C-alpha positions in Angstrom: 9.8 27.3 3.8 8.0 26.1 0.7 6.6 22.6 0.6 8.7 21.6 -2.5 11.8 22.9 -0.7 10.9 20.8 2.4 10.5 17.7 0.2 13.8 18.3 -1.6 15.6 18.8 1.8 14.0 15.6 3.2 15.0 13.4 0.2 18.4 14.8 -0.8 21.7 14.8 1.0 20.9 11.8 3.1 21.9 8.4 1.5 19.1 6.4 3.2 16.4 8.9 2.3 17.8 9.3 -1.2 17.6 5.5 -1.7 13.9 5.6 -0.7 13.1 8.6 -2.9 14.9 6.9 -5.9 12.8 3.8 -5.5 9.6 5.9 -5.4 10.8 8.0 -8.3 11.6 5.0 -10.4 8.5 3.0 -9.3 6.1 5.9 -10.0 7.5 6.8 -13.4 4.3 5.7 -15.3 2.0 7.7 -13.0 4.4 10.7 -12.9 4.8 10.8 -16.7 1.0 10.8 -17.2 0.1 13.0 -14.2 3.0 15.6 -14.5 2.6 16.1 -18.2 -1.2 16.7 -17.8 -0.6 19.2 -14.9 2.1 21.0 -17.0 -0.3 21.1 -20.0 -3.0 22.5 -17.7 -0.7 25.2 -16.3 0.4 26.1 -19.8 -3.2 26.5 -21.0 -4.3 28.6 -18.1 -2.4 31.7 -17.0 -4.9 32.4 -14.2 -6.6 30.2 -11.7 -10.4 30.2 -12.4 -13.3 27.8 -12.3 -12.4 26.2 -15.7 -8.9 25.5 -14.4 -10.3 23.6 -11.4 -12.7 21.7 -13.6 -9.9 20.5 -15.8 -7.7 19.7 -12.8 -10.6 17.6 -11.4 -10.6 15.5 -14.6 -6.8 15.0 -14.4 -7.1 13.8 -10.7 -10.0 11.4 -11.5 -8.1 10.0 -14.4 -5.2 9.2 -12.0 -7.7 7.1 -9.9 -7.5 9.5 -7.0 -11.2 8.7 -6.5 -14.2 11.0 -7.1 -15.0 11.8 -3.4 -11.3 12.3 -2.7 -11.0 14.6 -5.7 -14.0 16.7 -4.6 -12.4 17.1 -1.1 -9.1 18.0 -2.7 -10.6 20.6 -5.1 -12.5 22.3 -2.2 -9.3 22.4 -0.2 -7.3 23.8 -3.1 -9.9 26.5 -3.8 -9.7 27.6 -0.2 -5.9 27.6 -0.2 -5.7 29.5 -3.5 -8.1 32.1 -2.1 -6.3 32.3 1.2 -2.8 32.8 -0.4 -4.4 35.0 -3.1 -2.7 32.9 -5.8 -3.3 34.2 -9.3 -0.5 32.4 -11.3 -1.5 28.8 -12.2 2.1 27.6 -12.0 2.1 28.2 -8.2 -0.8 25.8 -7.8 1.4 22.8 -8.5 3.0 23.2 -5.1 -0.3 23.6 -3.3 -1.6 20.4 -5.0 1.4 18.4 -3.8 1.0 19.7 -0.2 -2.7 18.9 -0.2 -2.1 15.4 -1.4 0.1 14.7 1.6 -2.4 16.3 3.9 -5.3 14.2 2.5 -3.3 11.1 3.1 -2.3 11.8 6.7 -5.3 13.9 7.7 -5.2 15.3 11.1 -2.4 12.9 12.1 1.2 14.0 12.0 2.9 12.5 8.9 4.5 9.5 10.6 5.1 6.5 8.4 3.0 3.5 9.5 5.2 0.6 10.2 4.1 -3.0 10.5 2.8 -3.9 14.0 5.5 -6.2 15.3 5.6 -6.9 19.0 8.8 -7.0 21.0 9.7 -10.3 22.6 6.5 -12.1 21.6 5.2 -13.8 18.5 3.5 -11.5 16.0 1.0 -12.9 13.6 0.2 -11.4 10.3 -2.8 -12.6 8.2 -2.6 -11.8 4.4 -6.0 -11.6 2.6 -7.0 -10.7 -0.9 -8.4 -12.2 -4.1 -6.4 -14.6 -6.3 -4.0 -12.9 -8.8 -3.1 -9.8 -6.8 0.4 -11.1 -5.8 -0.4 -12.2 -2.2 2.0 -15.1 -2.1 4.8 -13.1 -3.7 4.1 -10.3 -1.2 4.4 -12.7 1.7 7.8 -13.9 0.4 9.0 -10.3 0.1 7.8 -9.4 3.6 9.6 -12.6 4.9 12.8 -11.4 3.2 12.4 -7.9 4.6 11.8 -9.2 8.1 14.7 -11.7 7.9 17.0 -8.9 6.8 16.0 -7.1 10.0 17.1 -10.1 12.0 13.7 -11.6 12.7 13.0 -15.3 13.0 10.1 -15.9 10.5 7.8 -18.8 9.8 5.3 -19.0 7.0 1.9 -20.9 7.0 0.5 -22.0 3.7 -3.2 -21.4 4.4 -4.2 -21.0 0.8 -5.0 -24.7 0.4 -7.5 -24.3 -2.5 -5.6 -22.6 -5.3 -3.6 -25.1 -7.3 0.1 -24.4 -6.9 -0.3 -21.9 -4.0 1.4 -24.2 -1.5 4.3 -24.9 -3.8 4.7 -21.3 -4.7 5.0 -20.3 -1.0 7.5 -23.2 -0.5 9.6 -21.8 -3.3 9.6 -18.4 -1.5 10.4 -20.1 1.8 13.4 -21.9 0.2 14.5 -18.7 -1.5 14.4 -16.6 1.6 15.5 -19.3 4.0 12.5 -19.6 6.2 10.4 -22.6 7.2 6.9 -23.2 5.6 4.2 -25.0 7.5 1.9 -26.8 5.1 -0.7 -29.5 4.6 -1.9 -31.2 1.4 -3.9 -29.2 -1.2 -7.6 -29.1 -0.3 -7.1 -29.5 3.5 -8.7 -27.2 6.2 -7.0 -23.8 6.1 -7.7 -23.3 9.9 -5.8 -26.5 10.7 -2.8 -25.3 8.7 -2.8 -22.0 10.5 -3.2 -23.8 13.9 -0.1 -25.9 13.1 1.7 -22.8 11.9 1.1 -21.1 15.3 2.3 -24.1 17.2 5.4 -24.4 15.0 6.2 -20.7 15.4 5.8 -20.9 19.2 8.0 -24.0 19.5 10.7 -22.4 17.3 10.6 -19.1 19.2 9.8 -17.3 16.0 9.3 -13.5 16.1 6.8 -13.4 13.2 4.3 -15.8 11.6 3.1 -14.9 8.1 -0.2 -16.6 7.1 -1.3 -17.0 3.5 -5.1 -17.4 2.9 -7.4 -18.4 0.1 -8.8 -15.7 -2.2 -11.8 -17.1 -4.0 -14.0 -14.0 -4.1 -16.6 -15.5 -6.5 -17.7 -17.6 -3.5 -17.6 -14.7 -1.1 -19.7 -16.0 1.8 -17.6 -19.2 2.1 -14.4 -17.2 1.8 -15.3 -14.8 4.5 -16.5 -17.7 6.7 -13.1 -19.4 6.2 -11.3 -16.1 7.1 -13.4 -15.7 10.3 -12.6 -19.3 11.3 -8.9 -18.8 10.7 -9.0 -15.6 12.8 -10.7 -17.3 15.6 -8.1 -20.0 15.7 -5.3 -17.4 15.9 -7.1 -15.4 18.6 -7.7 -18.5 20.7 -4.0 -19.6 20.5 -2.5 -16.1 20.9 -4.7 -13.5 22.6 -4.6 -10.1 20.8 -3.5 -11.7 17.5 -3.5 -11.4 14.5 -1.5 -8.2 15.0 -2.0 -7.3 11.3 -4.6 -8.2 8.8 -3.0 -7.0 5.6 -5.2 -6.8 2.5 -3.2 -7.2 -0.7 -4.5 -5.2 -3.7 -3.2 -4.9 -7.3 -2.7 -1.2 -8.1 -3.2 -1.9 -11.9 -6.8 -2.8 -11.3 -7.7 0.7 -10.2 -11.2 1.2 -8.9 -11.7 -2.6 -8.9 -9.1 -2.6 -6.1 -11.4 -0.1 -4.2 -14.4 -2.5 -4.4 -12.2 -5.4 -3.2 -11.0 -3.2 -0.3 -14.7 -2.4 0.6 -15.7 -6.1 0.5 -12.8 -7.3 2.7 -13.1 -4.4 5.2 -16.8 -5.2 5.7 -16.0 -8.8 6.5 -12.6 -8.7 8.2 -10.8 -6.2 10.4 -8.3 -5.0 7.8 -5.5 -3.1 9.6 -3.5 -2.2 6.5 -3.2 -2.4 2.7 -0.3 -3.8 0.7 -0.6 -2.2 -2.8 1.3 -4.3 -5.3 2.4 -3.4 -8.9 2.3 0.4 -8.3 5.1 0.6 -10.8 2.9 -1.0 -13.5 0.1 1.6 -13.5 -0.3 5.2 -14.6 -3.1 5.5 -12.0 -1.1 5.6 -8.7 -3.6 8.0 -7.2 -5.5 4.9 -6.0 -3.3 5.1 -2.8 -5.0 8.3 -1.8 -8.5 7.1 -2.6 -8.1 4.0 -0.4 -6.7 6.0 2.5 -9.3 8.8 2.3 -12.4 6.8 1.4 -11.8 3.7 3.5 -9.7 5.1 6.3 -7.3 2.2 6.0 -3.6 3.0 5.9 -1.4 1.8 3.0 1.5 0.1 4.8 3.5 -1.4 2.0 3.8 -0.7 -1.8 5.3 -2.7 -4.6 7.6 -0.5 -6.7 9.2 -3.2 -8.9 9.9 -6.9 -9.4 12.9 -7.3 -7.2 12.6 -8.8 -3.7 13.8 -5.4 -2.2 11.2 -3.4 -4.2 8.5 -3.8 -1.5 8.7 -0.6 0.4 7.1 0.8 3.6 4.7 3.4 2.4 5.6 7.1 2.9 3.2 9.7 1.6 5.9 12.3 1.4 8.1 10.0 -0.7 5.0 9.1 -2.8 4.4 12.8 -3.6 8.1 13.3 -4.1 8.0 10.5 -6.7 4.9 12.1 -8.3 6.4 15.5 -8.6 10.1 14.7 -9.1 10.3 16.2 -12.5 8.8 19.5 -11.3 11.2 19.5 -8.3 14.2 19.1 -10.6 13.0 21.9 -12.8 13.4 24.2 -9.8 17.0 23.4 -9.3 
């Protein structure tokens, strides 16, 4: 069975899967319109697959922020596959590209979607890190909503005590979603807030504690020291926690998001990425660059403004959203 056929079968005819694919299709429209049109132009220009074809394809992938080293890996894989299948017609390469994009994301693993690490019958703690302006507090609010919809008892801890308005912003989300927010005054010790958050979550028999943190990267050493202190407090109170350290990145910043990911992953044990504003960029390939170059899974993606637009990341659904127009052409 062809890869495009497998994608279509997976995301059509099942209402739950169709809902997911529709969100990805809508959320990736900017990337798809840019990427698909360039691929179609490339295929129209080249009737046969030769070295010039691959050079132009390389440029298209780099312009979509797939990342230089990821693109080189992908091009090498494509060349081998084209040779192995003896593909002469450039139009047939589209499908091979889509298949290799999924393979690059999942690597040797089977293509299981990575869910958030939430423990059964015990308190799970998630630490959200990232620079100011990436949508960290909003992401926490949306994750709280998602977990509450799943029947979880959620508590928030307002550990970003330095940014003016951060505590109030988290409280607004707490009120909106209907979850308690543990907070201190602006300027207080973040570790003390998180400590109180852990105690409150325990006493309320909460399932999940979501912790906001400061994001002042211009003072990197202090920031990383603060994060280390917060982590130590959590580990002391709950052995094995935090169960997730989620780095929030803004997809519209492209390669800048990559450098942020490198900085944070060097200083903290980042377990997953939340990529916000994926719907606002034509360079959605950053998902693949992060996964391939940093070996950190993308666990959640923001595909719109609505509270329900934060989605669990699925590389198959991502590629479906990227190639939706081509898939429909085949119908």
